[in-house]
Steps between C-alpha positions, in 0.01 A plus 500: 500500500523812288838599639636149446385491137640849450838389632499198268418710196757757603764228545422356157527845350845543645608146408417528131762768414757307704436181305513695175835650597634155585385366163666791323820445699502128415437571132775761502739260670425228245551747217836610638608137547400407144677808362814410695496142368445619141780756530734240650416257218531748213807685625754250353332527159501880523867500601586268210318705235627839618856368520470364146397839361725714722784679326745447784472241776766520768279465809147417605404868495576520127263210439217636715512847348697490172623834373468392135326235291683300235466184291875446482491210746241313293686555175822378659332191647323402177780587258834446674376287789354237267168478683301447183671163463449420868132585469465273199668213683284545809181519294587176319582321823193634683255415220639148460475456878140622511383281212697191604412511870135580428455211258684239707343615828150485352547144376654395832221670697235315298681172566527541880153653539298265277680167479558251778830315472764347722729736694278797412522647851873440514550691175302795634706505821822477299393795287432702814838407651680606182333840528653541847860430394707824486624596156856538627507130586426407139747724318793257481294195404306699238823641358652153464183368340473787251871472420477126436217544249689781325254780572725754671475848345166395354178694552307178450700328773440787742128506417479123554643539850254782574213279382611231744519753784154640425324165464445410870314821580310493171389138548373563850308811398347349186407183689257707706340643187462161334357345817248785527349410161215250557557162342139511378593779258757276333262204499234713331748584225578131453128418478463765228762314298809709573838330508745557785691753292185690410383498861840622616509777242138619519395423858789458742747749357265806514410418861861479618623792289505742800733261678726492197519879511604494866769240437615690190564811709701299751702329228564826315624683808716203602669483160531880467656572839716189554870580531701213647432235237521748213842614621617140554386360164596796281859617455449682169386860499261456209309235698448701818153571632399837643569392859860409412548798269411738781815417694728662240416841650648398835872576513761406756530853630201683354150444366331670207174571683333681212561217252409235757168669581425550131568130438278409797221713355536329162487160671183593686299607194446152344389359835246781543370453145464125553321552830259756353415257220409218739382683813132410458574134457750512786248644748231245413755221494635566849148511643371196313803292586411513870159341452596137498833317506 
């Protein structure tokens, strides 16, 4: 009996350091994997920034370890490259897209989530099908439509098309937020004497605001990064967006890598600022939107 118990205690004594070593090895392996994923994710951003500030970029080695730092690429992009105008155009288009898609999607989400009407399910399915259609399949028809209404080379026309492209996703996301709000909350507001507009403004809107933030981020990124429609609808240089303006640094036989990376860095800054401003609402919105649909 004594020898058996001694062997068990001795075995446990030897097993504890082994388990501790395995835990340390697993933790170390997870740390290395996370570090590798972070490095893989951040490397393109590092390459872009270092290339933008490098004095001479003729190969990848010059970008990874620049021999000198300069702001010449940024001054060329903003002054001679005309990127200040491109930034202004993109900001106008993106803001109009965010406001327009958010407002229309919210009203449509309230309609399909709260009201019962004929063909309601069919409309929802149609909205989902539209979201699945590739953008390339719509370019010609959208171009003819925009041309017929006289809105080519118009920032408002381009923003209107972006609003239409953002609406399916925004409606589906906001529908989940509206459906998650108990009907009893709205009925309580009506009993207290609130009109529909007052209830919408003071009760429903604050509750679905996180969803609006999430859809605003999607709409902003869609309008900011879109290239095909902006290139198709705009044939005047003063109406270009940043995505179209970036192509001027690609030549037939050579590419101005320093200017292109500087322009890419300038394009990235507004998106980062917008994301930092809405990150709290975005996190809560993505979580809350999965509660009920």
